[in-house]
Backbone and ligand atoms as CSV (ligand in chain L), in Angstrom:
chain,resi,resn,atom,element,x,y,z
A,1,MET,N,N,0.855,-1.243,-0.036
A,1,MET,CA,C,0.020,0.094,0.021
A,1,MET,C,C,0.732,1.235,0.004
A,2,LYS,N,N,0.310,2.293,-0.777
A,2,LYS,CA,C,1.219,3.567,-0.712
A,2,LYS,C,C,0.552,4.521,0.293
A,3,ILE,N,N,1.404,4.979,1.236
A,3,ILE,CA,C,1.065,5.795,2.390
A,3,ILE,C,C,1.768,7.093,2.380
A,4,ALA,N,N,0.812,8.042,2.460
A,4,ALA,CA,C,1.578,9.368,2.505
A,4,ALA,C,C,1.823,9.725,4.120
A,5,LEU,N,N,2.927,10.203,4.407
A,5,LEU,CA,C,3.295,10.580,5.874
A,5,LEU,C,C,3.744,12.249,6.155
A,6,GLY,N,N,3.183,12.740,6.970
A,6,GLY,CA,C,3.586,14.167,7.332
A,6,GLY,C,C,3.746,14.127,8.811
A,7,CYS,N,N,4.415,15.265,9.142
A,7,CYS,CA,C,4.686,15.692,10.759
A,7,CYS,C,C,4.976,17.093,10.748
A,8,ASP,N,N,4.948,17.600,11.945
A,8,ASP,CA,C,5.448,18.822,12.206
A,8,ASP,C,C,6.896,18.475,13.115
A,9,HIS,N,N,7.451,19.596,13.506
A,9,HIS,CA,C,8.714,19.491,14.408
A,9,HIS,C,C,8.456,18.483,15.402
A,10,GLY,N,N,7.206,18.483,16.158
A,10,GLY,CA,C,7.068,17.618,17.287
A,10,GLY,C,C,6.906,16.303,16.914
A,11,GLY,N,N,6.839,15.824,15.849
A,11,GLY,CA,C,6.559,14.643,15.308
A,11,GLY,C,C,7.852,13.938,14.539
A,12,LEU,N,N,8.616,14.858,14.339
A,12,LEU,CA,C,9.904,14.405,13.226
A,12,LEU,C,C,10.421,13.198,13.675
A,13,SER,N,N,10.812,12.908,14.985
A,13,SER,CA,C,11.597,11.614,15.045
A,13,SER,C,C,10.759,10.468,15.124
A,14,LEU,N,N,9.465,10.599,15.550
A,14,LEU,CA,C,8.518,9.398,15.499
A,14,LEU,C,C,8.227,9.134,13.841
A,15,LYS,N,N,8.181,10.330,13.068
A,15,LYS,CA,C,7.851,10.039,11.629
A,15,LYS,C,C,9.007,8.983,11.138
A,16,ALA,N,N,10.330,9.344,11.410
A,16,ALA,CA,C,11.367,8.517,10.955
A,16,ALA,C,C,11.127,7.004,11.444
A,17,GLU,N,N,10.769,6.681,12.564
A,17,GLU,CA,C,10.554,5.540,13.044
A,17,GLU,C,C,9.387,4.835,12.288
A,18,VAL,N,N,8.347,5.566,11.946
A,18,VAL,CA,C,7.150,5.091,11.200
A,18,VAL,C,C,7.538,4.693,9.784
A,19,VAL,N,N,8.354,5.486,9.220
A,19,VAL,CA,C,8.803,5.281,7.896
A,19,VAL,C,C,9.578,3.969,7.736
A,20,LYS,N,N,10.362,3.757,8.705
A,20,LYS,CA,C,11.302,2.549,8.602
A,20,LYS,C,C,10.352,1.352,8.921
A,21,LEU,N,N,9.326,1.466,9.735
A,21,LEU,CA,C,8.529,0.325,9.895
A,21,LEU,C,C,7.711,0.061,8.752
A,22,LEU,N,N,7.129,0.944,8.078
A,22,LEU,CA,C,6.230,0.957,6.912
A,22,LEU,C,C,7.076,0.143,5.862
A,23,LEU,N,N,8.421,0.623,5.633
A,23,LEU,CA,C,9.228,0.094,4.578
A,23,LEU,C,C,9.420,-1.364,4.933
A,24,GLU,N,N,9.843,-1.658,6.183
A,24,GLU,CA,C,10.096,-3.067,6.646
A,24,GLU,C,C,8.924,-3.953,6.234
A,25,LEU,N,N,7.650,-3.287,6.498
A,25,LEU,CA,C,6.283,-4.131,6.224
A,25,LEU,C,C,5.966,-4.258,4.580
A,26,GLY,N,N,6.788,-3.594,3.937
A,26,GLY,CA,C,6.678,-3.634,2.445
A,26,GLY,C,C,5.746,-2.598,1.925
A,27,HIS,N,N,5.389,-1.672,2.480
A,27,HIS,CA,C,4.775,-0.735,2.015
A,27,HIS,C,C,5.457,0.494,1.297
A,28,VAL,N,N,4.940,1.359,0.493
A,28,VAL,CA,C,5.577,2.392,-0.228
A,28,VAL,C,C,5.206,3.670,0.594
A,29,VAL,N,N,6.208,4.452,1.000
A,29,VAL,CA,C,5.963,5.645,1.690
A,29,VAL,C,C,6.069,7.002,0.595
A,30,ALA,N,N,5.315,8.034,0.903
A,30,ALA,CA,C,5.496,9.164,0.277
A,30,ALA,C,C,5.509,10.243,1.380
A,31,ASP,N,N,6.804,10.493,1.573
A,31,ASP,CA,C,7.097,11.388,2.793
A,31,ASP,C,C,6.956,12.906,2.457
A,32,GLN,N,N,5.963,13.644,3.056
A,32,GLN,CA,C,5.516,15.098,2.758
A,32,GLN,C,C,6.145,15.837,3.676
A,33,GLY,N,N,7.139,15.416,4.593
A,33,GLY,CA,C,7.840,16.463,5.274
A,33,GLY,C,C,7.078,16.584,6.663
A,34,CYS,N,N,7.561,17.396,7.734
A,34,CYS,CA,C,8.718,18.177,7.639
A,34,CYS,C,C,10.069,17.402,7.638
A,35,HIS,N,N,11.188,17.999,7.456
A,35,HIS,CA,C,12.356,17.106,7.456
A,35,HIS,C,C,13.426,17.770,8.229
A,36,SER,N,N,13.070,18.772,9.089
A,36,SER,CA,C,14.058,19.251,10.123
A,36,SER,C,C,13.294,19.592,11.458
A,37,ASP,N,N,13.851,19.781,12.566
A,37,ASP,CA,C,13.253,20.133,13.716
A,37,ASP,C,C,12.923,21.607,14.010
A,38,GLU,N,N,13.160,22.322,12.999
A,38,GLU,CA,C,12.616,23.854,13.016
A,38,GLU,C,C,11.241,23.958,12.999
A,39,SER,N,N,10.533,24.954,13.829
A,39,SER,CA,C,9.252,24.951,14.143
A,39,SER,C,C,8.566,24.948,12.900
A,40,VAL,N,N,7.471,24.536,12.650
A,40,VAL,CA,C,6.595,24.665,11.263
A,40,VAL,C,C,5.113,24.444,11.913
A,41,ASP,N,N,4.403,24.693,10.819
A,41,ASP,CA,C,2.725,24.691,11.145
A,41,ASP,C,C,2.287,23.439,10.735
A,42,TYR,N,N,1.765,22.698,11.575
A,42,TYR,CA,C,1.107,21.328,11.133
A,42,TYR,C,C,-0.089,21.428,10.146
A,43,PRO,N,N,-0.867,22.486,10.066
A,43,PRO,CA,C,-1.933,22.295,8.997
A,43,PRO,C,C,-1.340,22.310,7.582
A,44,ASP,N,N,0.007,22.846,7.389
A,44,ASP,CA,C,0.643,22.708,6.109
A,44,ASP,C,C,0.979,21.253,5.545
A,45,PHE,N,N,1.179,20.427,6.655
A,45,PHE,CA,C,1.583,19.103,6.409
A,45,PHE,C,C,0.343,18.165,6.412
A,46,ALA,N,N,-0.700,18.500,7.002
A,46,ALA,CA,C,-1.898,17.860,7.020
A,46,ALA,C,C,-2.526,18.112,5.639
A,47,ARG,N,N,-2.459,19.396,4.977
A,47,ARG,CA,C,-2.801,19.527,3.674
A,47,ARG,C,C,-2.231,18.790,2.884
A,48,ALA,N,N,-0.946,18.691,2.823
A,48,ALA,CA,C,0.042,18.041,1.872
A,48,ALA,C,C,-0.420,16.312,1.870
A,49,VAL,N,N,-0.482,15.770,3.089
A,49,VAL,CA,C,-0.784,14.585,3.140
A,49,VAL,C,C,-2.255,14.117,2.636
A,50,CYS,N,N,-3.111,14.923,3.091
A,50,CYS,CA,C,-4.476,14.900,2.736
A,50,CYS,C,C,-4.729,14.872,1.168
A,51,ALA,N,N,-3.915,15.793,0.515
A,51,ALA,CA,C,-4.054,16.014,-0.962
A,51,ALA,C,C,-3.658,14.659,-1.591
A,52,GLN,N,N,-2.703,14.130,-1.014
A,52,GLN,CA,C,-2.081,12.635,-1.685
A,52,GLN,C,C,-3.276,11.782,-1.571
A,53,VAL,N,N,-4.106,11.797,-0.656
A,53,VAL,CA,C,-5.202,10.789,-0.385
A,53,VAL,C,C,-6.270,11.104,-1.294
A,54,GLN,N,N,-6.553,12.403,-1.187
A,54,GLN,CA,C,-7.788,12.783,-2.093
A,54,GLN,C,C,-7.479,12.642,-3.494
A,55,ASN,N,N,-6.228,12.887,-4.023
A,55,ASN,CA,C,-6.082,12.590,-5.588
A,55,ASN,C,C,-5.730,11.236,-5.895
A,56,GLY,N,N,-5.707,10.272,-4.861
A,56,GLY,CA,C,-5.522,9.062,-5.210
A,56,GLY,C,C,-4.086,8.543,-5.380
A,57,SER,N,N,-3.094,9.389,-5.160
A,57,SER,CA,C,-1.814,9.042,-5.159
A,57,SER,C,C,-1.362,8.001,-4.096
A,58,CYS,N,N,-2.106,8.225,-3.035
A,58,CYS,CA,C,-1.847,7.356,-1.729
A,58,CYS,C,C,-3.233,6.791,-1.281
A,59,GLU,N,N,-3.128,5.722,-0.958
A,59,GLU,CA,C,-4.384,4.966,-0.402
A,59,GLU,C,C,-4.816,5.517,0.965
A,60,ARG,N,N,-3.646,5.833,1.837
A,60,ARG,CA,C,-3.872,6.306,3.155
A,60,ARG,C,C,-2.711,7.269,3.520
A,61,GLY,N,N,-2.952,7.969,4.763
A,61,GLY,CA,C,-2.115,8.971,5.288
A,61,GLY,C,C,-1.850,8.533,6.649
A,62,ILE,N,N,-0.718,9.084,7.241
A,62,ILE,CA,C,-0.417,9.164,8.585
A,62,ILE,C,C,0.247,10.482,8.914
A,63,LEU,N,N,-0.242,11.040,9.888
A,63,LEU,CA,C,0.107,12.455,10.335
A,63,LEU,C,C,0.585,12.439,11.807
A,64,ILE,N,N,1.605,13.041,12.156
A,64,ILE,CA,C,2.268,13.066,13.484
A,64,ILE,C,C,2.605,14.391,13.773
A,65,CYS,N,N,2.069,14.804,15.060
A,65,CYS,CA,C,2.276,16.179,15.692
A,65,CYS,C,C,2.691,15.886,17.152
A,66,GLY,N,N,2.680,16.939,17.920
A,66,GLY,CA,C,3.061,16.551,19.316
A,66,GLY,C,C,1.948,15.820,20.089
A,67,THR,N,N,0.665,16.082,19.923
A,67,THR,CA,C,-0.347,15.378,20.409
A,67,THR,C,C,-1.208,14.451,19.468
A,68,GLY,N,N,-1.172,14.880,18.202
A,68,GLY,CA,C,-1.931,14.215,17.143
A,68,GLY,C,C,-3.297,15.022,16.944
A,69,VAL,N,N,-3.632,15.947,17.972
A,69,VAL,CA,C,-4.943,16.608,17.987
A,69,VAL,C,C,-5.060,17.546,16.930
A,70,GLY,N,N,-4.002,18.525,16.822
A,70,GLY,CA,C,-3.994,19.450,15.740
A,70,GLY,C,C,-4.071,18.882,14.334
A,71,MET,N,N,-3.334,17.884,14.184
A,71,MET,CA,C,-3.326,17.111,12.865
A,71,MET,C,C,-4.706,16.515,12.594
A,72,SER,N,N,-5.314,15.997,13.551
A,72,SER,CA,C,-6.540,15.451,13.253
A,72,SER,C,C,-7.654,16.507,12.937
A,73,MET,N,N,-7.527,17.613,13.853
A,73,MET,CA,C,-8.475,18.552,13.405
A,73,MET,C,C,-8.472,19.073,12.000
A,74,ALA,N,N,-7.096,19.450,11.634
A,74,ALA,CA,C,-6.817,19.898,10.299
A,74,ALA,C,C,-7.202,19.015,9.228
A,75,ALA,N,N,-6.821,17.735,9.459
A,75,ALA,CA,C,-7.061,16.759,8.374
A,75,ALA,C,C,-8.628,16.501,8.046
A,76,ASN,N,N,-9.449,16.626,9.128
A,76,ASN,CA,C,-10.718,16.313,8.957
A,76,ASN,C,C,-11.510,17.553,8.238
A,77,ARG,N,N,-10.927,18.636,7.959
A,77,ARG,CA,C,-11.430,19.728,7.355
A,77,ARG,C,C,-11.414,19.375,5.592
A,78,PHE,N,N,-10.758,18.414,5.414
A,78,PHE,CA,C,-10.631,18.328,3.935
A,78,PHE,C,C,-11.536,17.029,3.382
A,79,GLU,N,N,-12.271,17.413,2.444
A,79,GLU,CA,C,-13.287,16.575,1.716
A,79,GLU,C,C,-12.731,15.240,1.538
A,80,GLY,N,N,-13.439,14.013,1.975
A,80,GLY,CA,C,-13.346,12.823,1.747
A,80,GLY,C,C,-12.136,12.274,2.786
A,81,ILE,N,N,-11.808,13.181,3.570
A,81,ILE,CA,C,-10.733,12.539,4.593
A,81,ILE,C,C,-11.517,12.332,5.805
A,82,ARG,N,N,-11.130,10.927,6.433
A,82,ARG,CA,C,-11.523,10.499,7.541
A,82,ARG,C,C,-10.388,10.386,8.518
A,83,ALA,N,N,-10.055,11.179,9.303
A,83,ALA,CA,C,-8.979,11.168,10.296
A,83,ALA,C,C,-9.221,10.683,11.591
A,84,GLY,N,N,-8.533,9.800,12.075
A,84,GLY,CA,C,-8.827,9.434,13.463
A,84,GLY,C,C,-7.513,9.723,14.295
A,85,LEU,N,N,-7.757,10.185,15.420
A,85,LEU,CA,C,-6.566,10.229,16.588
A,85,LEU,C,C,-6.414,8.861,17.114
A,86,GLY,N,N,-5.078,8.240,16.962
A,86,GLY,CA,C,-5.098,6.882,17.419
A,86,GLY,C,C,-3.905,6.789,18.284
A,87,ASN,N,N,-4.054,7.253,19.419
A,87,ASN,CA,C,-2.948,7.209,20.421
A,87,ASN,C,C,-3.129,5.884,21.388
A,88,GLU,N,N,-3.859,5.145,21.125
A,88,GLU,CA,C,-3.899,3.876,21.710
A,88,GLU,C,C,-4.518,2.876,20.769
A,89,LEU,N,N,-4.254,1.626,21.008
A,89,LEU,CA,C,-4.311,0.452,20.080
A,89,LEU,C,C,-5.740,0.243,19.805
A,90,PHE,N,N,-6.666,0.251,20.592
A,90,PHE,CA,C,-7.993,-0.041,20.280
A,90,PHE,C,C,-8.807,0.852,19.496
A,91,THR,N,N,-8.529,2.150,19.954
A,91,THR,CA,C,-9.251,3.267,19.053
A,91,THR,C,C,-8.622,3.361,17.654
A,92,ALA,N,N,-7.330,3.041,17.547
A,92,ALA,CA,C,-6.760,3.231,16.246
A,92,ALA,C,C,-7.194,1.968,15.424
A,93,ARG,N,N,-7.304,0.799,15.893
A,93,ARG,CA,C,-7.995,-0.248,15.118
A,93,ARG,C,C,-9.520,-0.143,14.769
A,94,MET,N,N,-10.211,0.332,15.691
A,94,MET,CA,C,-11.636,0.575,15.548
A,94,MET,C,C,-12.035,1.767,14.481
A,95,SER,N,N,-10.656,2.702,14.386
A,95,SER,CA,C,-10.974,3.701,13.529
A,95,SER,C,C,-10.891,3.066,11.967
A,96,ARG,N,N,-10.326,2.068,11.814
A,96,ARG,CA,C,-10.489,1.418,10.535
A,96,ARG,C,C,-11.649,0.431,10.471
A,97,GLU,N,N,-12.008,-0.258,11.440
A,97,GLU,CA,C,-13.027,-1.183,11.465
A,97,GLU,C,C,-14.251,-0.669,11.140
A,98,HIS,N,N,-14.648,0.397,12.011
A,98,HIS,CA,C,-16.009,0.989,12.042
A,98,HIS,C,C,-15.907,2.218,11.174
A,99,ASN,N,N,-14.714,3.008,11.229
A,99,ASN,CA,C,-14.909,4.306,10.496
A,99,ASN,C,C,-14.350,4.490,9.222
A,100,ASP,N,N,-13.727,3.513,8.964
A,100,ASP,CA,C,-12.775,3.490,7.562
A,100,ASP,C,C,-11.960,4.649,7.481
A,101,ALA,N,N,-11.350,4.817,8.727
A,101,ALA,CA,C,-10.199,6.050,8.606
A,101,ALA,C,C,-9.489,5.931,7.448
A,102,ASN,N,N,-9.124,6.994,6.677
A,102,ASN,CA,C,-7.974,6.832,5.747
A,102,ASN,C,C,-6.886,7.738,6.071
A,103,VAL,N,N,-6.839,8.420,7.239
A,103,VAL,CA,C,-5.658,9.038,7.827
A,103,VAL,C,C,-5.607,8.741,9.404
A,104,LEU,N,N,-4.475,8.412,9.837
A,104,LEU,CA,C,-4.040,8.047,11.083
A,104,LEU,C,C,-3.447,9.210,11.849
A,105,CYS,N,N,-3.744,9.696,12.943
A,105,CYS,CA,C,-3.113,10.883,13.489
A,105,CYS,C,C,-2.458,10.331,14.718
A,106,LEU,N,N,-1.216,10.783,15.180
A,106,LEU,CA,C,-0.530,10.079,16.209
A,106,LEU,C,C,0.213,11.256,16.789
A,107,GLY,N,N,0.322,11.286,18.316
A,107,GLY,CA,C,0.904,12.280,19.129
A,107,GLY,C,C,2.335,11.797,19.482
A,108,ALA,N,N,3.420,12.324,19.054
A,108,ALA,CA,C,4.705,11.941,19.340
A,108,ALA,C,C,5.111,12.290,20.838
A,109,ARG,N,N,4.390,13.220,21.387
A,109,ARG,CA,C,4.577,13.701,22.705
A,109,ARG,C,C,3.693,12.828,23.974
A,110,VAL,N,N,3.066,11.912,23.348
A,110,VAL,CA,C,2.031,11.182,24.111
A,110,VAL,C,C,2.316,9.832,24.092
A,111,ILE,N,N,2.701,9.116,22.954
A,111,ILE,CA,C,3.008,7.917,22.931
A,111,ILE,C,C,4.543,7.507,22.524
A,112,GLY,N,N,5.197,6.565,22.846
A,112,GLY,CA,C,6.529,6.237,22.269
A,112,GLY,C,C,6.566,5.417,21.116
A,113,PRO,N,N,7.743,5.170,20.702
A,113,PRO,CA,C,7.939,4.452,19.311
A,113,PRO,C,C,7.403,3.115,19.278
A,114,GLY,N,N,7.515,2.304,20.660
A,114,GLY,CA,C,7.098,0.875,20.560
A,114,GLY,C,C,5.411,0.893,20.484
A,115,LEU,N,N,4.867,1.816,21.094
A,115,LEU,CA,C,3.205,1.705,21.038
A,115,LEU,C,C,2.990,2.258,19.593
A,116,ALA,N,N,3.512,3.267,19.207
A,116,ALA,CA,C,3.326,3.842,17.924
A,116,ALA,C,C,3.387,2.718,16.859
A,117,GLY,N,N,4.427,2.059,16.956
A,117,GLY,CA,C,4.772,0.781,15.974
A,117,GLY,C,C,3.420,-0.172,15.949
A,118,GLU,N,N,3.086,-0.624,17.078
A,118,GLU,CA,C,2.137,-1.705,17.277
A,118,GLU,C,C,0.732,-1.012,16.633
A,119,ILE,N,N,0.516,0.257,16.810
A,119,ILE,CA,C,-0.632,1.041,16.299
A,119,ILE,C,C,-0.653,0.917,14.939
A,120,VAL,N,N,0.477,1.455,14.473
A,120,VAL,CA,C,0.684,1.448,12.861
A,120,VAL,C,C,0.372,0.024,12.211
A,121,ARG,N,N,1.048,-0.816,12.875
A,121,ARG,CA,C,0.787,-2.298,12.393
A,121,ARG,C,C,-0.494,-2.559,12.354
A,122,SER,N,N,-1.289,-2.407,13.206
A,122,SER,CA,C,-2.628,-2.611,13.377
A,122,SER,C,C,-3.402,-1.967,12.346
A,123,TRP,N,N,-3.204,-0.760,12.279
A,123,TRP,CA,C,-4.063,0.235,11.494
A,123,TRP,C,C,-3.820,0.000,10.086
A,124,VAL,N,N,-2.596,-0.235,9.491
A,124,VAL,CA,C,-2.569,-0.639,7.994
A,124,VAL,C,C,-3.054,-1.970,7.721
A,125,SER,N,N,-3.339,-2.803,8.756
A,125,SER,CA,C,-3.637,-4.262,8.221
A,125,SER,C,C,-5.172,-4.489,8.517
A,126,THR,N,N,-5.891,-3.509,9.259
A,126,THR,CA,C,-7.316,-3.732,9.564
A,126,THR,C,C,-8.132,-3.317,8.596
A,127,GLU,N,N,-9.055,-4.229,8.081
A,127,GLU,CA,C,-10.021,-3.830,6.878
A,127,GLU,C,C,-11.295,-3.053,7.659
A,128,PHE,N,N,-11.942,-2.348,6.798
A,128,PHE,CA,C,-13.121,-1.840,7.108
A,128,PHE,C,C,-14.256,-2.886,7.152
A,129,ALA,N,N,-15.046,-2.749,8.106
A,129,ALA,CA,C,-16.176,-3.872,8.433
A,129,ALA,C,C,-17.399,-3.609,7.359
A,130,GLY,N,N,-17.560,-2.326,6.875
A,130,GLY,CA,C,-18.659,-2.124,5.968
A,130,GLY,C,C,-20.059,-2.250,6.693
A,131,GLY,N,N,-21.153,-2.630,5.732
A,131,GLY,CA,C,-22.468,-2.749,6.341
A,131,GLY,C,C,-22.972,-1.462,7.162
A,132,ARG,N,N,-23.391,-1.608,8.311
A,132,ARG,CA,C,-23.987,-0.540,8.993
A,132,ARG,C,C,-23.097,0.452,9.152
A,133,HIS,N,N,-21.732,0.278,9.220
A,133,HIS,CA,C,-20.719,1.266,9.199
A,133,HIS,C,C,-20.680,2.179,8.247
A,134,GLN,N,N,-20.827,1.677,6.996
A,134,GLN,CA,C,-20.838,2.374,5.678
A,134,GLN,C,C,-22.057,3.371,5.661
A,135,ARG,N,N,-23.133,2.882,6.104
A,135,ARG,CA,C,-24.425,3.689,6.161
A,135,ARG,C,C,-24.038,5.044,7.019
A,136,ARG,N,N,-23.514,4.723,8.058
A,136,ARG,CA,C,-23.407,5.856,9.219
A,136,ARG,C,C,-22.060,6.845,8.518
A,137,ILE,N,N,-21.241,6.231,7.856
A,137,ILE,CA,C,-20.141,7.129,7.178
A,137,ILE,C,C,-21.098,7.988,5.974
A,138,ASP,N,N,-21.841,7.307,5.376
A,138,ASP,CA,C,-22.588,8.097,4.162
A,138,ASP,C,C,-23.410,9.289,4.842
A,139,MET,N,N,-23.573,9.307,6.158
A,139,MET,CA,C,-24.604,10.345,6.761
A,139,MET,C,C,-23.672,11.662,6.964
A,140,PHE,N,N,-22.380,11.468,6.902
A,140,PHE,CA,C,-21.620,12.774,6.944
A,140,PHE,C,C,-20.607,13.101,5.942
L,1,RB5,C1,C,3.598,21.911,18.297
L,1,RB5,O1,O,4.214,22.569,19.388
L,1,RB5,C2,C,2.249,21.475,18.862
L,1,RB5,O2,O,1.395,22.288,19.065
L,1,RB5,C3,C,1.807,20.510,17.711
L,1,RB5,O3,O,2.783,19.484,17.360
L,1,RB5,C4,C,0.575,19.731,18.080
L,1,RB5,O4,O,0.534,19.061,19.304
L,1,RB5,C5,C,-0.646,20.377,17.869
L,1,RB5,O5,O,-1.821,19.838,17.870
């Protein structure tokens, strides 16, 4: 699967870990930055990742900031984007199974690389359950 990745300065080091993991799992990564720890504005990177998902270049996206909150707020402003804040395993998995999340948001100041790795593994491999969940998604 091709996955767009983006972060702000708060998510830079966790993004590197997530890129490494995704490549090990055989995925293709489109890294939209940022690429240094200079302070940047997370909506710019949310926009870049969501554009990749919206135009079909990438099937899904992962956004990382300090908490994941700003990225999830920004990402959900874009048409067709269903971004879920997934700082723990159950919510992240259910965001795929019940909400067909196409963007995962993580908080690098909230979770460590070990948990983030488990979350990403689960999120990329969990299928959407469809059925009544599709009906609910069609309502917004
Ligand atoms: C940046 O300092 C921080 O505000 C940002 O990474 C994020 O946590 C916003 O939601």
